[in-house]
Backbone as ProteinMPNN parsed JSONL, in Angstrom:
{"seq_chain_A": "MTNTGREPRIQAVVFDLDGLMFNSEDIFHEVGETTLRRRGKQLTPELHSRMLGRRAPEAMQICIEYHSLSDTIDELLQETRELFEELSAVRLAPMPGLQRLLDHIDEHELPKGVATSSGRRYLEGILTRFELHDRFDLTLTAEDVTHGKPHPEIYHKAAERLRVPTAEMLVLEDSHAGTTSAVSAGAVAVSIPNRHSRHLDFGHAHRVVPQLDDPLLLQYVSGNSRKSPHRSP", "coords_chain_A": {"N_chain_A": [[86.424, 127.951, 203.129], [87.251, 126.288, 206.065], [89.282, 127.267, 208.738], [91.002, 125.3, 210.713], [93.293, 124.971, 212.22], [95.579, 122.795, 213.722], [95.73, 119.779, 211.908], [93.514, 116.971, 211.97], [94.027, 113.458, 212.831], [93.353, 111.102, 210.44], [91.223, 108.315, 210.428], [89.347, 106.893, 209.006], [87.396, 106.906, 206.006], [84.462, 108.227, 204.637], [82.065, 108.12, 202.132], [79.578, 110.088, 200.429], [76.978, 109.238, 198.1], [75.272, 109.872, 195.662], [75.923, 112.156, 193.099], [78.42, 112.544, 194.135], [80.03, 110.177, 194.174], [78.992, 109.162, 191.838], [77.5, 110.241, 188.7], [74.833, 110.659, 189.14], [73.211, 112.756, 190.0], [72.966, 114.39, 187.759], [71.223, 112.834, 186.261], [69.029, 112.647, 187.989], [68.287, 115.31, 187.965], [67.363, 115.714, 185.332], [65.244, 113.883, 185.359], [63.602, 115.103, 187.279], [62.999, 117.483, 185.934], [61.506, 116.476, 183.775], [59.382, 115.153, 185.051], [58.052, 117.272, 186.347], [57.491, 118.953, 184.157], [55.542, 117.496, 182.809], [53.41, 118.187, 184.38], [53.049, 120.798, 183.919], [54.82, 122.395, 185.301], [57.936, 123.798, 186.637], [61.321, 122.832, 187.299], [62.807, 124.634, 189.374], [65.831, 126.493, 190.116], [65.845, 127.126, 192.872], [64.044, 125.247, 194.009], [65.339, 122.83, 193.295], [67.701, 123.07, 194.739], [66.712, 122.931, 197.367], [65.954, 120.25, 197.414], [68.268, 118.749, 197.056], [70.409, 116.236, 198.365], [68.589, 115.207, 200.151], [66.529, 112.554, 201.628], [64.601, 110.451, 199.459], [61.618, 110.402, 199.853], [61.364, 112.716, 201.434], [62.332, 114.665, 199.721], [60.439, 114.515, 197.697], [58.183, 115.419, 199.079], [58.907, 118.061, 199.598], [58.899, 118.977, 196.95], [56.148, 118.614, 196.271], [54.928, 120.388, 198.043], [56.101, 122.798, 197.31], [55.139, 123.247, 194.652], [52.416, 122.929, 195.021], [51.231, 120.396, 194.387], [48.913, 117.816, 193.418], [49.642, 115.199, 193.583], [50.573, 112.212, 195.364], [53.234, 111.317, 197.604], [54.102, 108.695, 197.138], [53.192, 108.212, 194.523], [54.751, 110.048, 193.026], [57.267, 109.066, 193.644], [57.251, 106.506, 192.397], [56.945, 107.209, 189.672], [59.22, 108.77, 189.182], [61.234, 106.926, 189.76], [60.937, 105.026, 187.712], [61.569, 106.603, 185.494], [64.233, 107.252, 186.164], [65.52, 104.741, 186.176], [65.339, 104.1, 183.439], [66.915, 106.127, 182.201], [69.376, 105.954, 183.586], [70.373, 103.51, 182.846], [71.88, 103.81, 180.596], [73.399, 106.126, 181.023], [74.52, 106.443, 183.524], [77.497, 106.9, 185.385], [80.781, 106.69, 186.929], [82.08, 109.396, 188.897], [84.644, 111.776, 187.97], [87.918, 110.774, 188.918], [87.227, 109.001, 190.956], [88.037, 106.215, 191.044], [90.802, 106.454, 191.326], [91.029, 107.798, 193.748], [89.895, 105.896, 195.53], [91.776, 103.83, 195.265], [93.984, 105.124, 196.297], [93.228, 105.597, 198.971], [93.056, 102.949, 199.834], [95.747, 102.223, 199.609], [96.724, 103.496, 201.852], [95.602, 102.109, 203.815], [93.101, 102.639, 205.01], [89.895, 102.212, 206.385], [86.762, 102.236, 204.543], [83.592, 103.771, 203.876], [80.14, 104.096, 202.827], [77.63, 106.523, 203.024], [74.524, 107.264, 202.498], [71.632, 109.174, 201.419], [69.906, 107.808, 199.891], [68.041, 104.745, 199.118], [68.625, 101.314, 200.278], [68.42, 99.195, 198.348], [68.761, 100.577, 195.965], [71.334, 101.684, 196.352], [72.895, 99.32, 196.621], [72.512, 98.217, 194.123], [73.798, 99.982, 192.392], [76.481, 99.969, 193.313], [77.128, 97.308, 192.982], [76.796, 97.05, 190.234], [78.968, 98.511, 189.26], [81.027, 97.103, 190.294], [81.945, 97.672, 192.934], [81.01, 97.115, 195.409], [82.187, 95.336, 197.243], [84.355, 96.714, 198.078], [83.931, 98.368, 200.155], [83.758, 98.876, 203.67], [81.53, 99.456, 205.101], [78.143, 100.291, 204.692], [75.587, 102.672, 204.762], [72.19, 103.579, 204.644], [69.12, 105.297, 203.736], [67.228, 103.737, 205.075], [68.51, 103.048, 207.415], [68.52, 105.031, 209.286], [66.812, 107.316, 211.509], [66.52, 110.018, 211.182], [67.082, 112.046, 208.32], [69.769, 113.455, 206.338], [69.991, 117.046, 206.588], [70.485, 116.249, 209.248], [72.774, 114.98, 211.74], [72.755, 112.286, 212.293], [73.38, 110.017, 210.581], [76.134, 110.127, 210.179], [77.148, 110.036, 212.741], [76.445, 107.398, 213.282], [77.884, 106.079, 211.349], [80.585, 106.487, 212.18], [80.485, 105.168, 214.625], [80.027, 102.513, 213.829], [82.237, 102.028, 212.307], [84.073, 102.183, 214.219], [85.691, 104.4, 214.96], [86.761, 107.602, 216.179], [84.465, 110.256, 215.704], [85.547, 112.688, 215.099], [87.841, 112.016, 213.79], [87.143, 111.027, 211.389], [86.966, 111.221, 207.944], [84.77, 112.783, 205.828], [83.242, 112.836, 202.67], [81.434, 114.925, 200.646], [78.9, 116.263, 198.419], [76.771, 117.985, 198.564], [75.024, 120.766, 200.178], [73.337, 120.035, 202.304], [74.341, 117.529, 202.958], [76.984, 118.096, 203.658], [76.491, 119.772, 205.857], [75.409, 117.82, 207.597], [77.626, 116.221, 208.073], [79.468, 118.064, 209.257], [77.981, 118.854, 211.48], [77.992, 116.498, 212.854], [80.541, 116.456, 213.729], [82.567, 115.481, 212.166], [85.342, 115.427, 209.811], [84.831, 117.348, 207.208], [84.946, 117.298, 203.782], [84.118, 118.953, 200.922], [83.011, 118.32, 197.638], [81.751, 119.89, 195.345], [79.272, 119.438, 192.723], [78.168, 120.243, 189.383], [75.513, 120.94, 189.86], [75.467, 121.774, 192.439], [77.476, 123.526, 193.061], [77.033, 126.272, 193.318], [76.085, 126.659, 195.844], [76.498, 127.388, 199.391], [79.497, 126.459, 200.873], [80.972, 127.132, 203.021], [81.223, 126.141, 205.511], [82.563, 123.798, 205.352], [85.496, 121.683, 205.887], [87.361, 121.501, 203.942], [87.28, 122.48, 200.475], [87.219, 121.064, 197.361], [87.78, 120.594, 193.775], [87.413, 118.066, 192.494], [87.385, 114.442, 192.914], [89.996, 113.302, 192.823], [91.618, 115.361, 193.352], [94.806, 116.886, 193.876], [95.289, 118.125, 196.326], [93.42, 116.86, 198.008], [94.237, 114.171, 197.836], [96.78, 114.393, 198.962], [96.032, 115.289, 201.465], [94.693, 113.035, 202.484], [96.793, 111.089, 202.517], [98.657, 112.41, 204.102], [97.547, 112.593, 206.591], [96.696, 110.141, 207.441], [96.49, 106.936, 209.123], [98.708, 105.546, 208.305], [100.569, 107.414, 207.667], [103.874, 108.658, 207.186], [104.613, 110.743, 208.65], [103.451, 110.663, 211.079], [103.263, 109.342, 214.388], [102.856, 105.844, 215.247]], "CA_chain_A": [[87.213, 126.912, 203.743], [87.356, 126.498, 207.503], [90.63, 127.183, 209.241], [90.867, 124.552, 211.966], [94.543, 124.843, 212.931], [96.22, 121.448, 213.557], [94.914, 118.807, 211.201], [93.245, 115.734, 212.75], [94.502, 112.194, 212.311], [92.236, 110.441, 209.796], [91.228, 106.907, 210.62], [88.381, 106.259, 208.102], [86.837, 107.805, 205.013], [83.086, 107.893, 204.319], [81.593, 108.82, 200.939], [78.198, 110.187, 200.002], [76.842, 108.499, 196.878], [74.748, 110.562, 194.492], [76.563, 113.431, 192.794], [79.757, 112.534, 194.692], [80.671, 109.039, 193.562], [78.438, 108.921, 190.473], [76.851, 111.406, 188.075], [73.384, 110.447, 189.276], [72.519, 114.063, 190.121], [72.624, 114.825, 186.403], [70.06, 112.076, 185.828], [67.926, 113.073, 188.82], [67.855, 116.646, 187.506], [66.547, 115.524, 184.117], [64.007, 113.246, 185.813], [62.776, 116.139, 187.919], [62.482, 118.403, 184.907], [60.517, 115.762, 182.992], [58.222, 114.903, 185.898], [57.32, 118.5, 186.52], [57.011, 119.436, 182.86], [54.289, 116.796, 182.595], [52.392, 118.789, 185.178], [53.078, 122.211, 183.608], [55.628, 123.104, 186.303], [59.368, 123.828, 186.355], [62.263, 122.486, 188.4], [63.513, 125.858, 189.522], [67.072, 126.315, 190.912], [65.549, 127.181, 194.298], [63.465, 123.931, 194.36], [66.34, 121.818, 193.192], [68.643, 123.203, 195.87], [66.07, 122.396, 198.545], [65.817, 118.791, 197.356], [69.528, 118.084, 197.004], [70.929, 115.594, 199.564], [67.545, 114.716, 201.03], [65.949, 111.286, 201.313], [63.615, 110.574, 198.386], [60.315, 110.82, 200.321], [61.426, 114.097, 201.874], [62.483, 115.489, 198.504], [59.126, 114.575, 196.999], [57.277, 116.251, 199.889], [59.346, 119.416, 199.298], [58.409, 119.279, 195.603], [54.701, 118.733, 196.343], [54.582, 121.66, 198.773], [56.604, 123.972, 196.483], [54.298, 123.491, 193.498], [51.035, 122.587, 195.422], [50.866, 119.288, 193.516], [47.912, 116.922, 193.962], [50.197, 113.861, 193.628], [51.083, 111.712, 196.627], [54.654, 111.01, 197.599], [54.312, 107.364, 196.499], [52.971, 108.365, 193.086], [55.921, 110.701, 192.455], [58.399, 108.144, 193.768], [57.108, 105.448, 191.367], [57.177, 107.803, 188.388], [60.633, 109.173, 189.073], [62.051, 105.727, 189.764], [60.85, 104.471, 186.351], [62.339, 107.5, 184.641], [65.633, 107.146, 186.521], [66.027, 103.479, 185.667], [65.467, 104.183, 182.016], [68.079, 106.96, 181.847], [70.604, 105.458, 184.196], [70.852, 102.287, 182.19], [72.89, 104.137, 179.571], [74.081, 107.304, 181.276], [75.17, 106.469, 184.837], [78.931, 106.705, 185.312], [81.499, 107.241, 188.085], [82.617, 110.765, 188.797], [86.11, 111.763, 187.7], [88.829, 110.609, 190.052], [86.735, 108.067, 191.976], [88.898, 105.029, 191.141], [92.151, 106.874, 191.832], [90.969, 108.113, 195.206], [89.681, 104.639, 196.214], [93.066, 103.146, 195.323], [94.835, 105.916, 197.209], [92.787, 105.303, 200.322], [93.485, 101.572, 200.089], [97.203, 102.196, 199.832], [97.017, 103.968, 203.175], [95.021, 101.153, 204.719], [92.012, 103.237, 205.743], [88.545, 101.617, 206.082], [85.904, 103.111, 203.763], [82.193, 103.54, 203.97], [79.192, 104.953, 202.041], [76.519, 106.954, 203.83], [73.693, 107.928, 201.502], [70.203, 109.437, 201.692], [69.161, 106.899, 199.027], [67.632, 103.476, 199.725], [69.6, 100.257, 200.173], [68.294, 98.466, 197.07], [69.356, 101.459, 194.97], [72.763, 101.723, 196.649], [73.574, 98.034, 196.334], [72.44, 98.003, 192.714], [74.854, 100.789, 191.744], [77.812, 99.507, 193.714], [77.327, 95.996, 192.345], [76.922, 97.257, 188.8], [80.318, 98.981, 188.992], [81.972, 96.202, 190.976], [82.532, 98.415, 194.038], [80.35, 96.81, 196.664], [83.089, 94.678, 198.186], [85.507, 97.615, 198.432], [83.582, 99.195, 201.307], [83.608, 98.151, 204.948], [80.304, 99.877, 205.693], [77.173, 101.039, 203.847], [74.454, 103.174, 205.458], [71.226, 104.141, 203.725], [67.968, 105.961, 204.315], [66.549, 102.83, 205.995], [69.307, 102.816, 208.601], [68.492, 106.161, 210.22], [65.516, 107.946, 211.762], [66.582, 111.381, 210.6], [67.91, 112.194, 207.148], [70.604, 114.667, 206.227], [71.226, 117.491, 207.206], [70.717, 115.79, 210.603], [74.036, 114.296, 211.784], [72.638, 110.847, 212.739], [74.001, 108.983, 209.729], [77.583, 110.141, 210.336], [77.447, 109.463, 214.068], [76.301, 105.954, 213.177], [79.039, 105.573, 210.559], [81.782, 106.498, 213.066], [80.266, 104.115, 215.607], [80.166, 101.21, 213.24], [83.627, 101.882, 211.867], [84.863, 102.18, 215.457], [86.635, 105.484, 214.955], [86.205, 108.85, 216.659], [83.888, 111.023, 214.633], [86.45, 113.826, 214.767], [88.941, 111.499, 212.964], [86.565, 110.418, 210.201], [86.888, 112.069, 206.841], [83.537, 112.635, 205.086], [83.281, 113.477, 201.35], [80.069, 115.254, 200.321], [78.749, 117.179, 197.3], [75.653, 118.858, 198.772], [75.038, 121.542, 201.401], [72.731, 119.275, 203.344], [75.285, 116.449, 203.35], [78.103, 118.741, 204.349], [75.991, 120.148, 207.162], [75.253, 116.624, 208.343], [78.964, 115.811, 208.478], [80.018, 119.048, 210.13], [77.227, 118.783, 212.699], [78.422, 115.264, 213.564], [81.89, 116.637, 214.206], [83.51, 114.849, 211.252], [86.165, 116.285, 208.963], [84.012, 117.386, 206.044], [85.503, 117.863, 202.537], [83.069, 119.059, 199.944], [83.381, 118.304, 196.223], [80.451, 120.254, 194.684], [79.164, 119.152, 191.329], [77.62, 121.369, 188.696], [74.251, 121.289, 190.409], [75.586, 122.265, 193.882], [78.624, 124.439, 193.322], [76.588, 127.617, 193.658], [75.736, 126.711, 197.246], [77.534, 127.855, 200.357], [80.168, 125.401, 201.515], [81.925, 127.819, 203.872], [81.368, 125.367, 206.747], [83.351, 122.607, 205.105], [86.87, 121.74, 206.308], [88.043, 121.792, 202.704], [86.459, 122.359, 199.274], [88.11, 120.749, 196.221], [86.924, 120.473, 192.58], [87.089, 116.706, 192.114], [87.775, 113.466, 193.898], [91.422, 113.025, 192.825], [92.397, 116.609, 193.481], [96.071, 116.639, 194.569], [95.163, 118.527, 197.77], [92.7, 115.83, 198.726], [95.098, 113.02, 197.918], [97.827, 114.705, 199.926], [95.369, 115.356, 202.772], [94.497, 111.644, 202.953], [98.097, 110.446, 202.834], [99.384, 113.168, 205.127], [96.852, 112.539, 207.867], [96.138, 108.814, 207.663], [97.215, 106.118, 210.146], [99.962, 105.066, 207.747], [101.394, 108.547, 207.298], [105.192, 108.604, 207.777], [104.768, 111.929, 209.48], [102.73, 110.466, 212.301], [103.687, 108.196, 215.195], [101.803, 104.82, 215.203]], "C_chain_A": [[87.506, 127.25, 205.222], [88.832, 126.323, 207.913], [90.563, 126.521, 210.656], [92.179, 124.351, 212.708], [95.153, 123.457, 212.653], [95.274, 120.442, 212.92], [94.701, 117.524, 212.012], [93.855, 114.53, 212.091], [93.286, 111.48, 211.745], [92.315, 108.91, 209.969], [90.199, 106.194, 209.712], [87.888, 107.357, 207.169], [85.407, 107.328, 204.637], [82.627, 108.772, 203.132], [80.061, 108.96, 200.955], [78.189, 109.426, 198.675], [76.491, 109.361, 195.659], [75.372, 111.958, 194.294], [77.984, 113.521, 193.313], [80.536, 111.395, 194.1], [80.24, 108.801, 192.117], [77.659, 110.167, 190.028], [75.32, 111.351, 188.162], [72.594, 111.713, 189.448], [72.119, 114.624, 188.767], [71.336, 114.132, 185.969], [68.851, 112.49, 186.67], [67.386, 114.42, 188.402], [66.95, 116.531, 186.297], [65.227, 114.864, 184.467], [63.069, 114.223, 186.449], [62.154, 117.095, 186.937], [61.293, 117.734, 184.139], [59.196, 115.559, 183.807], [57.388, 116.174, 186.081], [56.806, 119.104, 185.215], [55.706, 118.805, 182.472], [53.12, 117.416, 183.276], [52.345, 120.311, 184.971], [53.879, 123.062, 184.614], [57.097, 123.058, 185.895], [60.185, 123.415, 187.58], [63.147, 123.749, 188.521], [64.829, 125.612, 190.298], [66.815, 126.307, 192.419], [64.967, 125.797, 194.774], [64.52, 122.851, 194.323], [67.34, 121.856, 194.353], [68.04, 122.724, 197.172], [66.038, 120.915, 198.598], [67.153, 118.075, 197.45], [69.937, 117.5, 198.42], [69.895, 115.012, 200.471], [67.15, 113.271, 200.676], [64.794, 111.475, 200.343], [62.233, 111.026, 198.839], [60.299, 112.283, 200.759], [61.57, 115.037, 200.724], [61.165, 115.637, 197.769], [58.136, 115.456, 197.724], [57.621, 117.711, 199.657], [58.803, 119.872, 197.966], [56.898, 119.488, 195.606], [54.295, 120.056, 196.99], [54.966, 122.878, 197.934], [55.64, 124.292, 195.359], [52.789, 123.209, 193.778], [50.497, 121.496, 194.527], [49.785, 118.442, 194.213], [48.425, 115.497, 194.1], [50.571, 113.52, 195.072], [52.578, 111.472, 196.462], [54.926, 109.689, 196.834], [54.12, 107.417, 195.008], [54.174, 109.026, 192.421], [57.126, 109.8, 192.565], [58.354, 107.101, 192.681], [57.477, 106.053, 189.972], [58.63, 108.163, 188.183], [61.573, 107.974, 189.025], [62.089, 105.092, 188.375], [61.701, 105.282, 185.376], [63.829, 107.347, 184.876], [66.2, 105.838, 185.987], [66.222, 103.506, 184.188], [66.707, 104.995, 181.594], [69.374, 106.395, 182.405], [71.206, 104.214, 183.532], [71.958, 102.593, 181.168], [73.746, 105.335, 179.952], [74.836, 107.36, 182.607], [76.657, 106.107, 184.7], [79.585, 107.244, 186.592], [81.967, 108.643, 187.851], [84.074, 110.717, 188.625], [86.925, 111.663, 189.007], [88.415, 109.613, 191.058], [87.688, 106.883, 192.153], [90.256, 105.372, 191.715], [92.088, 107.145, 193.305], [90.721, 106.83, 196.008], [91.009, 103.868, 196.362], [93.994, 103.825, 196.29], [94.524, 105.641, 198.686], [93.191, 103.881, 200.726], [94.953, 101.465, 200.372], [97.531, 102.63, 201.233], [96.205, 103.244, 204.203], [93.912, 101.764, 205.6], [90.69, 102.504, 205.409], [87.705, 102.661, 205.399], [84.446, 102.73, 203.962], [81.406, 104.412, 203.025], [78.038, 105.274, 202.928], [75.65, 107.845, 202.918], [72.237, 108.168, 201.949], [69.295, 108.514, 200.849], [68.872, 105.592, 199.721], [68.671, 102.393, 199.477], [69.554, 99.525, 198.836], [68.979, 99.279, 195.978], [70.881, 101.484, 195.142], [73.453, 100.433, 196.206], [73.559, 97.749, 194.81], [73.566, 98.746, 191.97], [76.202, 100.227, 192.053], [78.124, 98.133, 193.046], [77.566, 96.166, 190.859], [78.386, 97.679, 188.403], [81.41, 98.241, 189.774], [82.691, 96.906, 192.16], [81.983, 97.973, 195.392], [81.335, 96.183, 197.702], [84.28, 95.562, 198.619], [85.2, 98.47, 199.68], [83.284, 98.342, 202.544], [82.235, 98.421, 205.546], [79.421, 100.563, 204.61], [75.997, 101.411, 204.771], [73.509, 103.85, 204.488], [70.077, 104.797, 204.472], [67.211, 105.065, 205.362], [67.27, 102.646, 207.361], [69.246, 103.938, 209.625], [67.047, 106.629, 210.383], [65.422, 109.298, 211.111], [67.536, 111.473, 209.412], [68.836, 113.426, 207.252], [69.705, 115.879, 206.004], [71.356, 117.087, 208.702], [71.992, 114.945, 210.657], [73.928, 112.857, 212.111], [73.454, 109.856, 211.922], [75.521, 108.983, 209.881], [78.025, 109.78, 211.752], [77.424, 107.936, 213.983], [77.458, 105.377, 212.366], [80.323, 105.472, 211.407], [81.678, 105.356, 214.036], [80.518, 102.769, 215.052], [81.565, 100.919, 212.727], [84.588, 101.864, 213.04], [86.008, 103.173, 215.41], [85.961, 106.708, 215.56], [85.611, 109.666, 215.49], [84.813, 112.16, 214.195], [87.621, 113.339, 213.868], [88.401, 110.731, 211.761], [86.402, 111.483, 209.115], [85.605, 111.779, 206.025], [83.635, 113.481, 203.806], [81.804, 113.68, 200.931], [80.003, 116.273, 199.121], [77.628, 118.192, 197.554], [75.783, 119.652, 200.113], [74.456, 120.771, 202.566], [73.67, 118.164, 203.866], [76.477, 116.991, 204.169], [77.697, 119.193, 205.754], [75.842, 118.997, 208.119], [76.621, 116.196, 208.931], [79.592, 116.729, 209.471], [79.299, 118.993, 211.489], [77.588, 117.546, 213.556], [79.788, 115.399, 214.196], [82.99, 115.944, 213.389], [84.304, 115.905, 210.517], [85.478, 116.276, 207.563], [84.791, 118.05, 204.85], [84.431, 117.819, 201.5], [83.621, 119.066, 198.539], [82.115, 118.62, 195.476], [80.484, 119.791, 193.235], [78.461, 120.355, 190.652], [76.235, 121.807, 189.16], [74.349, 121.92, 191.788], [76.648, 123.279, 194.086], [78.247, 125.824, 193.612], [76.182, 127.755, 195.097], [76.872, 127.104, 198.182], [78.177, 126.623, 201.033], [81.25, 125.979, 202.453], [82.144, 127.07, 205.191], [82.181, 124.139, 206.613], [84.808, 122.789, 205.584], [87.751, 122.072, 205.107], [86.983, 121.721, 201.583], [87.407, 122.154, 198.091], [87.209, 120.483, 194.978], [86.607, 119.064, 192.159], [87.833, 115.694, 193.06], [89.283, 113.128, 193.959], [92.21, 114.289, 192.82], [93.649, 116.356, 194.297], [95.99, 117.068, 196.048], [94.441, 117.513, 198.572], [93.53, 114.557, 198.898], [96.186, 113.19, 198.97], [97.245, 114.762, 201.342], [95.144, 113.947, 203.341], [95.81, 111.028, 203.388], [98.842, 111.134, 203.927], [98.791, 113.07, 206.527], [96.319, 111.173, 208.272], [96.978, 108.095, 208.736], [98.563, 105.645, 209.608], [100.947, 106.153, 207.348], [102.781, 108.407, 207.941], [105.486, 109.751, 208.721], [104.115, 111.809, 210.819], [103.271, 109.281, 213.078], [102.567, 107.164, 215.142], [100.926, 104.845, 216.415]], "O_chain_A": [[87.946, 128.351, 205.555], [89.514, 125.384, 207.501], [90.121, 127.133, 211.629], [92.21, 123.645, 213.716], [95.23, 123.015, 211.507], [94.137, 120.285, 213.364], [95.627, 117.051, 212.67], [94.175, 114.572, 210.903], [92.301, 111.267, 212.452], [93.346, 108.298, 209.691], [90.202, 104.963, 209.671], [87.948, 108.547, 207.477], [85.2, 106.148, 204.356], [82.786, 109.993, 203.144], [79.348, 108.076, 201.429], [79.239, 109.017, 198.178], [77.304, 109.549, 194.754], [75.351, 112.805, 195.187], [78.698, 114.466, 192.979], [81.621, 111.618, 193.563], [81.01, 108.311, 191.29], [77.235, 111.0, 190.829], [74.618, 111.939, 187.339], [71.419, 111.759, 189.083], [71.07, 115.254, 188.631], [70.457, 114.762, 185.38], [67.76, 112.667, 186.128], [66.181, 114.662, 188.469], [65.898, 117.168, 186.235], [64.189, 115.244, 183.927], [61.865, 114.189, 186.195], [60.99, 117.478, 187.048], [60.252, 118.348, 183.903], [58.089, 115.767, 183.31], [56.161, 116.14, 185.979], [55.741, 119.722, 185.214], [54.845, 119.457, 181.881], [51.976, 117.237, 182.859], [51.696, 121.028, 185.733], [53.653, 124.263, 184.759], [57.466, 122.376, 184.938], [59.785, 123.624, 188.725], [64.142, 123.872, 187.807], [64.931, 124.641, 191.048], [67.474, 125.579, 193.162], [65.37, 125.275, 195.813], [64.591, 122.031, 195.238], [67.76, 120.822, 194.872], [68.75, 122.168, 198.01], [66.086, 120.333, 199.682], [67.199, 116.92, 197.873], [69.825, 118.155, 199.457], [70.241, 114.382, 201.471], [67.404, 112.815, 199.561], [64.095, 112.489, 200.371], [61.701, 111.97, 198.255], [59.341, 113.006, 200.489], [60.984, 116.119, 200.739], [60.814, 116.713, 197.285], [57.343, 116.159, 197.098], [56.715, 118.534, 199.529], [58.308, 120.991, 197.834], [56.412, 120.444, 195.003], [53.401, 120.746, 196.5], [54.227, 123.861, 197.87], [55.339, 125.461, 195.116], [51.982, 123.25, 192.849], [49.416, 121.644, 193.958], [49.747, 118.363, 195.441], [47.733, 114.653, 194.67], [50.845, 114.4, 195.888], [53.108, 111.428, 195.352], [55.841, 109.595, 196.015], [54.828, 106.722, 194.279], [54.581, 108.595, 191.342], [57.947, 109.772, 191.648], [59.393, 106.836, 192.077], [58.233, 105.449, 189.21], [59.203, 107.891, 187.128], [62.59, 108.002, 188.331], [63.149, 104.669, 187.912], [62.44, 104.736, 184.557], [64.612, 107.313, 183.927], [67.278, 105.842, 185.393], [67.218, 102.966, 183.705], [67.456, 104.568, 180.715], [70.384, 106.381, 181.701], [72.397, 103.93, 183.659], [72.837, 101.771, 180.909], [74.751, 105.576, 179.283], [75.693, 108.223, 182.798], [77.025, 105.157, 184.009], [79.039, 108.124, 187.257], [82.224, 109.036, 186.713], [84.726, 109.765, 189.055], [86.669, 112.337, 190.005], [89.183, 109.36, 191.986], [88.101, 106.578, 193.272], [90.791, 104.616, 192.526], [92.995, 106.766, 194.046], [91.295, 106.685, 197.087], [91.32, 103.333, 197.426], [94.719, 103.16, 197.031], [95.418, 105.479, 199.517], [93.623, 103.658, 201.857], [95.375, 100.719, 201.256], [98.536, 102.179, 201.781], [96.11, 103.689, 205.346], [93.804, 101.442, 206.784], [90.428, 102.218, 204.241], [87.895, 103.855, 205.633], [84.1, 101.568, 204.181], [81.945, 105.372, 202.473], [77.49, 104.366, 203.553], [75.988, 108.99, 202.616], [71.703, 107.423, 202.77], [68.084, 108.451, 201.065], [69.399, 105.341, 200.805], [69.505, 102.523, 198.581], [70.608, 99.267, 198.256], [69.702, 98.72, 195.153], [71.62, 101.323, 194.171], [74.465, 100.463, 195.506], [74.477, 97.121, 194.283], [74.19, 98.211, 191.054], [77.007, 100.021, 191.144], [79.248, 97.874, 192.617], [78.434, 95.509, 190.285], [78.925, 97.26, 187.378], [82.546, 98.7, 189.888], [83.897, 96.742, 192.345], [82.468, 98.432, 196.426], [81.279, 96.501, 198.89], [85.098, 95.154, 199.444], [86.062, 99.186, 200.19], [82.669, 97.278, 202.48], [81.806, 97.677, 206.428], [79.91, 101.299, 203.753], [75.475, 100.552, 205.481], [73.939, 104.601, 203.613], [70.07, 104.841, 205.702], [66.658, 105.55, 206.349], [66.683, 102.147, 208.321], [69.836, 103.835, 210.7], [66.188, 106.384, 209.536], [64.388, 109.677, 210.561], [68.678, 111.022, 209.498], [68.688, 114.285, 208.121], [68.718, 115.756, 205.279], [72.281, 117.562, 209.361], [72.275, 114.241, 209.688], [74.967, 112.204, 212.211], [74.126, 108.979, 212.466], [76.144, 107.933, 209.726], [79.132, 109.28, 211.953], [78.287, 107.265, 214.549], [77.952, 104.293, 212.676], [81.044, 104.476, 211.339], [82.653, 104.641, 214.265], [81.152, 101.937, 215.702], [82.027, 99.779, 212.703], [85.773, 101.568, 212.88], [87.143, 102.853, 215.765], [84.741, 106.853, 215.477], [86.209, 109.742, 214.416], [84.831, 112.53, 213.021], [88.309, 114.158, 213.258], [89.096, 109.896, 211.182], [85.776, 112.518, 209.341], [85.394, 110.648, 205.587], [84.038, 114.644, 203.831], [81.032, 112.723, 200.873], [80.948, 117.025, 198.88], [77.537, 119.179, 196.823], [76.524, 119.272, 201.02], [74.981, 120.821, 203.678], [73.756, 117.917, 205.069], [76.89, 116.434, 205.186], [78.448, 119.024, 206.714], [76.107, 119.141, 209.313], [76.738, 115.864, 210.111], [80.194, 116.269, 210.44], [79.946, 119.077, 212.533], [77.499, 117.56, 214.784], [80.176, 114.612, 215.06], [84.14, 115.827, 213.812], [84.004, 117.098, 210.576], [85.559, 115.283, 206.84], [85.217, 119.202, 204.934], [83.881, 116.755, 201.218], [84.607, 119.752, 198.269], [81.446, 117.701, 195.003], [81.536, 119.747, 192.596], [78.2, 121.365, 191.305], [75.822, 122.933, 188.881], [73.392, 122.542, 192.251], [76.744, 123.86, 195.166], [79.083, 126.561, 194.134], [75.949, 128.874, 195.554], [78.041, 127.141, 197.798], [77.485, 125.842, 201.685], [82.306, 125.374, 202.641], [83.116, 127.322, 205.902], [82.484, 123.477, 207.606], [85.293, 123.916, 205.676], [88.734, 122.804, 205.214], [85.967, 121.035, 201.695], [88.292, 122.975, 197.851], [86.023, 120.185, 195.125], [85.587, 118.863, 191.499], [88.723, 116.039, 193.837], [89.788, 112.72, 195.005], [93.346, 114.318, 192.346], [93.579, 115.675, 195.32], [96.575, 116.417, 196.914], [94.794, 117.294, 199.731], [93.528, 113.942, 199.965], [96.479, 112.285, 199.751], [97.888, 114.334, 202.3], [95.376, 113.701, 204.524], [95.925, 110.506, 204.497], [99.611, 110.485, 204.637], [99.437, 113.413, 207.517], [95.609, 111.027, 209.267], [98.016, 108.586, 209.179], [99.471, 105.37, 210.391], [102.003, 105.882, 206.777], [102.869, 108.073, 209.123], [106.458, 109.738, 209.477], [104.193, 112.729, 211.633], [103.7, 108.3, 212.472], [101.407, 107.554, 215.004], [99.998, 104.044, 216.521]]}, "name": "protein", "num_of_chains": 1, "seq": "MTNTGREPRIQAVVFDLDGLMFNSEDIFHEVGETTLRRRGKQLTPELHSRMLGRRAPEAMQICIEYHSLSDTIDELLQETRELFEELSAVRLAPMPGLQRLLDHIDEHELPKGVATSSGRRYLEGILTRFELHDRFDLTLTAEDVTHGKPHPEIYHKAAERLRVPTAEMLVLEDSHAGTTSAVSAGAVAVSIPNRHSRHLDFGHAHRVVPQLDDPLLLQYVSGNSRKSPHRSP"}
């Protein structure tokens, strides 16, 4: 946990998507295991860690290079998408505390956004399925940036579009790459690692909490927001 002294005033909150808002990383992990098992390979912890938080084509390229696969990126993308759709139809679910945190942020009148390494069609499908699309003021996807996480571009763009200083934007991430993106952008990064990422180093995060409705995170949002009774308007 980074000691930053005086806490910044929070003017907006931006969420990552996979593994942070939804349990999709559980499904992606199973998809990766199945895809590589078909080729006589394994999804090692090292390979999985390298792929976490990356845009899909970049993750596939890492996988191809790691195992010297003869597949193209497009072939792997098609296969993994089909597997993901089959599994997610029955297993995809919000992460614990998501609804409570969204309600808490709304109570404090903070704008919210989603900034994901996944594609727009995928993002909108999930948010629409769980009736969350209209709750966000901003959505940014892989198609909206030139450089994927851990590059800071997506969070610079989020702050610009939300019209808040990057240093006063709270970013919630579950991966090392995503946290690095947020920190490099100058945002306030709070990491909520999931079971696939909690072994990684999050020492650069502003805070690390176990789940989305952790009391410390709820207090942090309410104590540093624009509506906080402890702050002047």
